[in-house]
C-alpha positions as CSV (number, residue, x, y, z in Angstrom):
1,X,10.2,9.4,-2.1
2,X,10.0,6.1,-3.9
3,X,11.7,5.8,-7.2
4,X,9.3,5.5,-10.2
5,X,10.2,1.8,-10.7
6,X,9.0,1.1,-7.1
7,X,5.5,2.5,-7.6
8,X,2.2,1.3,-9.1
9,X,1.4,4.3,-11.4
10,X,-1.1,3.3,-14.1
11,X,-4.8,3.0,-13.5
12,X,-4.6,-0.6,-15.3
13,X,-1.9,-1.8,-12.8
14,X,-4.1,-0.6,-9.8
15,X,-7.0,-2.3,-11.4
16,X,-5.2,-5.5,-11.7
17,X,-4.1,-5.6,-8.1
18,X,-7.5,-4.8,-6.8
19,X,-9.1,-7.4,-9.0
20,X,-6.8,-10.3,-8.7
21,X,-4.8,-9.6,-5.6
22,X,-5.5,-10.5,-1.9
23,X,-7.1,-7.9,0.7
24,X,-6.7,-7.4,4.3
25,X,-8.0,-4.6,6.5
26,X,-6.3,-3.3,9.6
27,X,-7.6,-0.3,11.5
28,X,-7.4,2.7,9.0
29,X,-6.2,1.0,5.8
30,X,-7.0,-1.8,3.5
31,X,-4.0,-3.4,1.8
32,X,-4.2,-5.3,-1.4
33,X,-1.4,-7.3,-2.9
34,X,-1.1,-9.4,-5.9
35,X,1.8,-11.2,-7.6
36,X,3.2,-9.4,-10.8
37,X,3.7,-11.6,-13.9
38,X,6.3,-11.4,-15.2
39,X,8.2,-10.7,-12.0
40,X,10.2,-7.6,-12.2
41,X,13.7,-7.1,-10.8
42,X,12.9,-3.6,-9.3
43,X,11.5,-5.2,-6.1
44,X,7.9,-4.7,-4.6
45,X,6.0,-2.0,-6.1
46,X,3.6,0.1,-4.0
47,X,0.7,2.4,-4.8
48,X,-1.6,4.5,-2.7
49,X,-5.3,5.3,-2.8
50,X,-6.4,8.2,-0.6
51,X,-9.9,9.5,-1.4
52,X,-11.7,12.7,-0.8
53,X,-13.5,10.8,2.1
54,X,-10.2,11.0,3.9
55,X,-10.4,14.8,4.1
56,X,-9.1,18.0,2.6
57,X,-6.2,18.1,0.2
58,X,-3.8,19.0,3.1
59,X,-5.1,16.0,5.0
60,X,-4.9,13.6,2.0
61,X,-1.5,14.6,1.4
62,X,-0.3,14.2,5.0
63,X,-1.8,10.6,5.0
64,X,0.0,9.8,1.6
65,X,3.4,11.0,3.0
66,X,2.9,9.0,6.1
67,X,2.0,5.9,4.0
68,X,5.0,6.6,1.6
69,X,7.2,6.7,4.6
70,X,5.9,3.3,5.7
71,X,6.4,1.9,2.4
72,X,10.0,3.2,2.0
73,X,11.2,1.8,5.3
74,X,9.6,-1.7,4.8
75,X,9.7,-2.2,1.1
76,X,13.0,-4.2,1.0
77,X,11.4,-6.8,3.3
78,X,8.4,-7.3,1.0
79,X,8.6,-10.1,-1.8
80,X,10.0,-8.8,-5.0
81,X,7.4,-10.0,-7.3
82,X,4.6,-8.3,-5.5
83,X,2.4,-5.2,-6.3
84,X,0.9,-3.6,-3.3
85,X,-1.8,-1.1,-3.0
86,X,-2.7,0.6,0.2
87,X,-6.0,2.3,0.4
88,X,-6.6,4.8,3.3
89,X,-10.0,4.9,5.1
90,X,-11.3,7.9,6.4
91,X,-10.0,7.3,9.9
92,X,-6.4,7.5,8.6
93,X,-6.9,11.2,8.8
94,X,-6.6,11.1,12.6
95,X,-4.2,8.2,12.9
96,X,-0.5,8.7,13.9
97,X,2.3,7.5,11.9
98,X,3.1,4.6,14.3
99,X,-0.5,3.4,14.3
100,X,-0.5,3.7,10.3
101,X,2.8,1.7,10.3
102,X,1.2,-1.2,12.5
103,X,-2.0,-1.3,10.4
104,X,-0.1,-1.6,7.1
105,X,2.5,-4.3,8.3
106,X,-0.1,-6.1,10.1
107,X,-2.3,-6.3,7.1
108,X,0.6,-7.1,4.7
109,X,1.7,-10.0,7.1
110,X,-1.9,-11.5,6.8
111,X,-1.7,-11.4,3.1
112,X,1.8,-12.9,2.8
113,X,0.8,-15.7,5.0
114,X,-2.0,-16.5,2.5
115,X,0.6,-16.7,-0.2
116,X,2.5,-19.5,1.5
């Protein structure tokens, strides 16, 4: 579980990342990332969007658990002043953990290259 300080939680925070951030799609996810102003000391913050198009509540929760696992294991490598929103596409319901991990890290690598 990610601590509260490491999560994007308010709808206004989600909207800000989706509106002003960069976006990249890989496989079954779309990753949005934007710089946080002012930068926080809590490190990168992560939020998840898993709509009903992904599947039933059980399936959506499975996808969210997998995405949280990816975020928890890679968050320390992400820039500390960044808010990241990971949006699962319907294909995420049938994608295994390792493929989700590759999709998220690949998309985020593309976005971070644009920052440089």
